[in-house]
C-alpha positions as a Markdown table, in Angstrom:
| # | Residue | x | y | z |
|---|---|---|---|---|
| 1 | Unk | 197.7 | -167.2 | -109.1 |
| 2 | Unk | 193.8 | -167.3 | -108.0 |
| 3 | Unk | 194.6 | -164.5 | -105.6 |
| 4 | Unk | 196.1 | -162.4 | -108.0 |
| 5 | Unk | 193.0 | -163.0 | -110.4 |
| 6 | Unk | 190.7 | -162.3 | -107.1 |
| 7 | Unk | 193.3 | -159.5 | -106.3 |
| 8 | Unk | 192.8 | -157.6 | -110.3 |
| 9 | Unk | 188.7 | -158.1 | -110.1 |
| 10 | Unk | 188.6 | -156.5 | -107.3 |
| 11 | Unk | 190.5 | -154.0 | -108.2 |
| 12 | Unk | 188.8 | -153.5 | -111.7 |
| 13 | Unk | 184.9 | -153.4 | -109.8 |
| 14 | Unk | 186.8 | -150.8 | -107.1 |
| 15 | Unk | 187.4 | -147.9 | -109.9 |
| 16 | Unk | 184.6 | -145.6 | -109.8 |
| 17 | Unk | 183.0 | -144.3 | -113.2 |
| 18 | Unk | 181.9 | -140.8 | -113.1 |
| 19 | Unk | 181.6 | -140.6 | -117.3 |
| 20 | Unk | 178.3 | -142.2 | -118.5 |
| 21 | Unk | 179.1 | -144.2 | -121.4 |
| 22 | Unk | 176.6 | -142.4 | -123.7 |
| 23 | Unk | 178.6 | -139.0 | -123.0 |
| 24 | Unk | 182.4 | -140.8 | -123.5 |
| 25 | Unk | 182.0 | -140.3 | -127.5 |
| 26 | Unk | 180.7 | -136.6 | -127.5 |
| 27 | Unk | 183.2 | -135.0 | -125.0 |
| 28 | Unk | 185.4 | -132.8 | -126.7 |
| 29 | Unk | 188.3 | -131.0 | -125.3 |
| 30 | Unk | 187.8 | -127.4 | -125.5 |
| 31 | Unk | 189.4 | -125.1 | -122.6 |
| 32 | Unk | 187.8 | -122.4 | -121.2 |
| 33 | Unk | 190.0 | -120.2 | -123.1 |
| 34 | Unk | 189.1 | -120.9 | -126.4 |
| 35 | Unk | 185.1 | -120.6 | -125.8 |
| 36 | Unk | 185.8 | -117.2 | -124.2 |
| 37 | Unk | 187.6 | -115.7 | -127.4 |
| 38 | Unk | 185.0 | -117.9 | -129.6 |
| 39 | Unk | 181.7 | -118.8 | -127.6 |
| 40 | Unk | 179.3 | -119.2 | -131.2 |
| 41 | Unk | 181.9 | -121.8 | -132.3 |
| 42 | Unk | 181.7 | -124.1 | -129.7 |
| 43 | Unk | 178.1 | -123.7 | -128.8 |
| 44 | Unk | 176.2 | -127.0 | -127.5 |
| 45 | Unk | 179.3 | -128.5 | -127.5 |
| 46 | Unk | 179.8 | -131.1 | -124.5 |
| 47 | Unk | 182.9 | -130.9 | -122.5 |
| 48 | Unk | 183.9 | -132.3 | -119.2 |
| 49 | Unk | 185.4 | -129.3 | -116.8 |
| 50 | Unk | 186.0 | -128.8 | -113.1 |
| 51 | Unk | 187.4 | -127.0 | -110.2 |
| 52 | Unk | 186.3 | -126.0 | -106.9 |
| 53 | Unk | 183.3 | -124.1 | -106.0 |
| 54 | Unk | 183.3 | -120.1 | -105.8 |
| 55 | Unk | 179.9 | -119.7 | -105.2 |
| 56 | Unk | 176.4 | -121.1 | -105.2 |
| 57 | Unk | 172.7 | -119.3 | -106.1 |
| 58 | Unk | 169.5 | -120.5 | -106.3 |
| 59 | Unk | 166.9 | -119.0 | -109.0 |
| 60 | Unk | 163.8 | -119.9 | -110.6 |
| 61 | Unk | 165.8 | -121.3 | -113.5 |
| 62 | Unk | 167.9 | -123.8 | -111.3 |
| 63 | Unk | 170.7 | -123.1 | -109.2 |
| 64 | Unk | 173.6 | -121.7 | -110.5 |
| 65 | Unk | 177.6 | -122.3 | -109.5 |
| 66 | Unk | 180.3 | -120.2 | -110.1 |
| 67 | Unk | 183.3 | -122.3 | -110.2 |
| 68 | Unk | 187.1 | -121.8 | -111.0 |
| 69 | Unk | 188.6 | -123.7 | -113.2 |
| 70 | Unk | 191.3 | -126.4 | -112.6 |
| 71 | Unk | 192.7 | -129.4 | -114.8 |
| 72 | Unk | 191.6 | -132.7 | -114.3 |
| 73 | Unk | 193.7 | -135.9 | -113.3 |
| 74 | Unk | 193.1 | -139.5 | -115.0 |
| 75 | Unk | 190.1 | -140.0 | -112.7 |
| 76 | Unk | 188.3 | -136.5 | -113.3 |
| 77 | Unk | 188.8 | -135.4 | -110.1 |
| 78 | Unk | 190.4 | -131.5 | -109.7 |
| 79 | Unk | 194.0 | -130.8 | -109.4 |
| 80 | Unk | 195.4 | -129.5 | -106.2 |
| 81 | Unk | 197.2 | -127.0 | -108.2 |
| 82 | Unk | 197.9 | -123.1 | -107.9 |
| 83 | Unk | 197.0 | -123.2 | -111.8 |
| 84 | Unk | 193.6 | -122.3 | -112.7 |
| 85 | Unk | 192.1 | -122.2 | -116.4 |
| 86 | Unk | 189.3 | -119.6 | -115.8 |
| 87 | Unk | 186.3 | -119.2 | -114.4 |
| 88 | Unk | 183.1 | -120.4 | -115.8 |
| 89 | Unk | 179.3 | -121.0 | -114.3 |
| 90 | Unk | 177.3 | -123.8 | -114.6 |
| 91 | Unk | 173.5 | -124.3 | -114.7 |
| 92 | Unk | 172.3 | -126.9 | -113.0 |
| 93 | Unk | 167.9 | -127.2 | -114.5 |
| 94 | Unk | 166.6 | -127.8 | -110.2 |
| 95 | Unk | 167.2 | -127.8 | -106.7 |
| 96 | Unk | 170.8 | -127.9 | -105.3 |
| 97 | Unk | 171.3 | -127.2 | -101.9 |
| 98 | Unk | 173.8 | -124.5 | -101.4 |
| 99 | Unk | 175.0 | -125.8 | -98.3 |
| 100 | Unk | 176.3 | -128.7 | -99.5 |
| 101 | Unk | 177.3 | -127.5 | -102.7 |
| 102 | Unk | 179.6 | -124.6 | -101.0 |
| 103 | Unk | 182.5 | -123.0 | -101.5 |
| 104 | Unk | 185.9 | -124.7 | -102.0 |
| 105 | Unk | 183.9 | -128.2 | -102.7 |
| 106 | Unk | 185.3 | -130.1 | -105.6 |
| 107 | Unk | 183.6 | -130.7 | -108.4 |
| 108 | Unk | 183.1 | -131.8 | -111.8 |
| 109 | Unk | 180.4 | -131.3 | -114.2 |
| 110 | Unk | 179.6 | -132.9 | -117.5 |
| 111 | Unk | 177.8 | -130.3 | -119.8 |
| 112 | Unk | 176.6 | -128.5 | -123.3 |
| 113 | Unk | 178.3 | -125.1 | -123.6 |
| 114 | Unk | 175.7 | -122.4 | -123.8 |
| 115 | Unk | 177.3 | -119.4 | -124.6 |
| 116 | Unk | 179.2 | -116.5 | -122.4 |
| 117 | Unk | 177.8 | -114.6 | -119.4 |
| 118 | Unk | 179.6 | -111.2 | -118.9 |
| 119 | Unk | 179.6 | -110.2 | -115.1 |
| 120 | Unk | 181.4 | -108.1 | -112.8 |
| 121 | Unk | 184.6 | -109.7 | -111.4 |
| 122 | Unk | 186.2 | -107.4 | -108.8 |
| 123 | Unk | 186.6 | -103.9 | -111.5 |
| 124 | Unk | 186.4 | -105.6 | -114.5 |
| 125 | Unk | 183.9 | -107.6 | -116.9 |
| 126 | Unk | 184.8 | -111.1 | -116.6 |
| 127 | Unk | 183.3 | -113.6 | -119.5 |
| 128 | Unk | 182.0 | -116.3 | -118.0 |
| 129 | Unk | 181.2 | -119.3 | -120.6 |
| 130 | Unk | 178.1 | -121.5 | -119.1 |
| 131 | Unk | 177.4 | -124.7 | -119.1 |
| 132 | Unk | 174.3 | -126.5 | -119.3 |
| 133 | Unk | 174.4 | -129.9 | -116.7 |
| 134 | Unk | 174.5 | -133.1 | -118.1 |
| 135 | Unk | 176.3 | -134.6 | -115.2 |
| 136 | Unk | 177.4 | -133.2 | -112.3 |
| 137 | Unk | 179.9 | -135.2 | -109.6 |
| 138 | Unk | 180.6 | -133.7 | -105.8 |
| 139 | Unk | 184.0 | -135.1 | -104.7 |
| 140 | Unk | 184.4 | -136.0 | -100.9 |
| 141 | Unk | 186.1 | -133.5 | -99.1 |
| 142 | Unk | 190.1 | -135.7 | -98.9 |
| 143 | Unk | 191.3 | -135.8 | -95.8 |
| 144 | Unk | 194.8 | -134.5 | -94.6 |
| 145 | Unk | 196.9 | -137.3 | -93.2 |
| 146 | Unk | 199.6 | -135.8 | -90.5 |
| 147 | Unk | 202.1 | -138.2 | -89.7 |
| 148 | Unk | 203.7 | -137.5 | -86.5 |
| 149 | Unk | 207.1 | -139.3 | -86.1 |
| 150 | Unk | 207.6 | -140.2 | -82.4 |
| 151 | Unk | 211.3 | -140.6 | -80.6 |
| 152 | Unk | 209.9 | -143.0 | -78.1 |
| 153 | Unk | 208.4 | -146.6 | -78.9 |
| 154 | Unk | 204.9 | -148.1 | -77.9 |
| 155 | Unk | 207.1 | -151.1 | -76.6 |
| 156 | Unk | 209.9 | -151.0 | -73.8 |
| 157 | Unk | 213.3 | -150.6 | -75.3 |
| 158 | Unk | 216.2 | -153.2 | -74.3 |
| 159 | Unk | 219.5 | -152.5 | -75.1 |
| 160 | Unk | 220.9 | -154.4 | -78.0 |
| 161 | Unk | 224.3 | -155.1 | -75.8 |
| 162 | Unk | 222.0 | -157.8 | -73.8 |
| 163 | Unk | 220.9 | -159.6 | -76.6 |
| 164 | Unk | 224.0 | -159.7 | -78.9 |
| 165 | Unk | 225.8 | -163.5 | -78.5 |
């Protein structure tokens, strides 16, 4: 019985928590689409969005990252899916190395909605919601496992009929 309690406690402490307790109650469930339609209503609301980094630029105001929004799982990590919720920009007040925060890395951001910035995306003007970062979490790349099945055995194979009584 004691071993189960020890395992439970270890599992409890091994869980990572990316949402600080002071921000948990402030986070609203607002989609990118809703912000694009009515940016003034949602100004200064706190949201948690995530996705894959498309590009990053260091500016005088801070680091500006363009993110392809993806749905988040229960831990706050972007899901590996082909469904996108749109794109958004984050403005980090400070310096982030864009070699580390590079294209394709997964990121989760908690921030305040500052409004909309229209930028060209191909031949259209796309309305990017802008978040001012309160908390940022860059996820480690997931290890891709390749399972290799061999037809041989790592030990000498003996015919089963030699051991049959």
